[in-house]
C-alpha positions as CSV (number, residue, x, y, z in Angstrom):
1,M,91.3,146.3,96.7
2,A,88.8,146.3,99.5
3,H,85.4,148.0,100.1
4,G,86.1,151.7,100.7
5,D,89.5,151.9,98.9
6,I,90.0,154.7,96.4
7,T,90.7,152.9,93.1
8,H,90.8,155.6,90.4
9,I,90.8,159.3,89.8
10,D,89.5,160.8,86.6
11,I,90.8,164.2,85.6
12,P,88.7,166.1,83.1
13,V,90.7,167.5,80.1
14,S,89.8,169.4,77.0
15,D,93.0,168.4,75.1
16,T,94.2,164.9,75.7
17,A,97.6,165.2,74.1
18,R,98.4,168.4,76.0
19,A,97.2,166.9,79.3
20,T,99.2,163.7,78.6
21,D,102.4,165.8,78.0
22,F,101.7,168.0,81.1
23,Y,101.2,165.2,83.6
24,R,104.0,163.0,82.3
25,A,106.4,166.0,82.7
26,L,105.0,167.1,86.0
27,F,104.7,163.9,87.9
28,G,106.4,161.2,85.8
29,W,103.1,159.4,85.3
30,Q,102.9,156.5,82.8
31,I,100.0,157.4,80.5
32,A,98.6,155.2,77.7
33,E,95.4,154.2,76.0
34,S,94.1,150.7,76.5
35,P,92.4,148.7,73.7
36,G,88.7,149.4,73.9
37,F,89.2,152.7,75.8
38,E,90.6,154.9,72.9
39,G,90.3,158.6,73.7
40,Y,90.6,157.9,77.4
41,P,94.2,157.5,78.3
42,M,94.9,155.9,81.7
43,W,97.6,157.2,84.0
44,Q,99.5,155.4,86.7
45,A,101.7,157.0,89.3
46,P,105.2,155.8,90.0
47,N,104.0,153.8,93.0
48,E,102.1,151.6,90.5
49,I,99.1,151.8,92.8
50,S,97.6,155.2,92.2
51,G,96.0,155.8,88.9
52,G,93.1,157.0,86.9
53,G,92.1,158.5,83.5
54,L,92.3,161.7,81.5
55,A,88.6,161.9,80.7
56,P,86.9,164.2,78.2
57,R,85.8,167.4,79.9
58,S,82.1,168.2,79.6
59,E,79.6,170.6,81.1
60,D,78.6,168.0,83.8
61,F,82.2,166.8,84.4
62,S,84.5,169.7,85.1
63,Q,86.3,168.7,88.3
64,P,88.4,165.6,89.2
65,R,86.3,162.7,90.5
66,S,87.6,159.9,92.8
67,Y,86.2,156.4,92.5
68,V,85.7,154.2,95.5
69,E,85.6,150.4,95.4
70,V,82.5,148.9,96.9
71,D,81.2,145.4,97.4
72,S,77.8,146.3,96.0
73,I,76.9,149.5,94.0
74,E,73.2,148.9,94.5
75,D,73.6,148.7,98.3
76,T,75.9,151.7,98.4
77,L,73.5,153.8,96.3
78,R,70.6,152.8,98.6
79,T,72.6,154.1,101.6
80,V,73.5,157.3,99.7
81,Q,69.8,158.0,99.3
82,E,69.0,157.1,102.9
83,R,71.7,159.5,104.1
84,G,70.6,162.5,102.0
85,G,72.7,162.0,98.9
86,R,71.6,161.8,95.3
87,V,72.2,159.2,92.6
88,V,73.7,161.0,89.6
89,M,74.3,157.9,87.4
90,D,73.0,154.4,88.2
91,R,75.2,151.2,88.0
92,S,76.5,150.9,84.4
93,P,78.9,148.4,82.9
94,I,82.6,149.0,82.2
95,S,83.2,145.4,81.1
96,E,81.6,142.0,81.6
97,T,83.1,141.9,85.2
98,S,83.0,145.5,86.3
99,W,80.6,148.4,86.8
100,W,80.5,152.0,87.9
101,A,78.1,154.6,89.2
102,I,78.2,158.2,90.4
103,F,76.5,159.8,93.4
104,E,76.4,163.3,94.9
105,D,76.9,163.7,98.7
106,P,74.7,166.2,100.7
107,D,77.3,168.9,100.0
108,G,77.2,168.5,96.3
109,N,80.5,166.6,95.9
110,Q,80.4,163.9,93.2
111,V,82.0,160.6,93.9
112,G,82.3,157.6,91.7
113,L,81.7,154.0,92.7
114,Y,83.5,150.9,91.3
115,E,82.5,147.3,91.6
116,G,84.2,144.2,90.1
117,T,87.4,143.4,88.4
118,T,89.0,145.0,85.3
119,S,91.7,143.4,83.3
120,T,94.6,145.6,82.5
121,G,96.4,143.2,80.2
C-alpha cells in the first residue's frame, strides 16, 4: 500500500465471541486470530483488501479507529503537531518490521498510523 492508504480499521468490542458471530453473519467477513495476537481477532472483507481487528473496548477506545499507512510515522506526527493536532500515542512496535501510532486531529477525531510491513502467514 502507499502513503495515505487506509490499511486497517479497529472496531472496539466488549465480547469478542459475540462480535465475531455478529460480523460474520452480517457481512460475511472472515475472522480469525493470528499467532501472537490472541484475543485480537482480525477480520477481512470479501474483497480481500479491507480488513482490521476486533479490539478490546476500553474507556479510551470506544469508537472505531481507521489506520492510515505512512512513509514515516515520525514525520507524520511532526506535521500533525504543526497543523494543530495532538499525538495520543507515539510510534510503537507491532513487529520487528512494523509500527503504529495514534493522533487526534483538531476536531478530536482519533486516527491511527501504520508504517512498515506485517507478515500475515
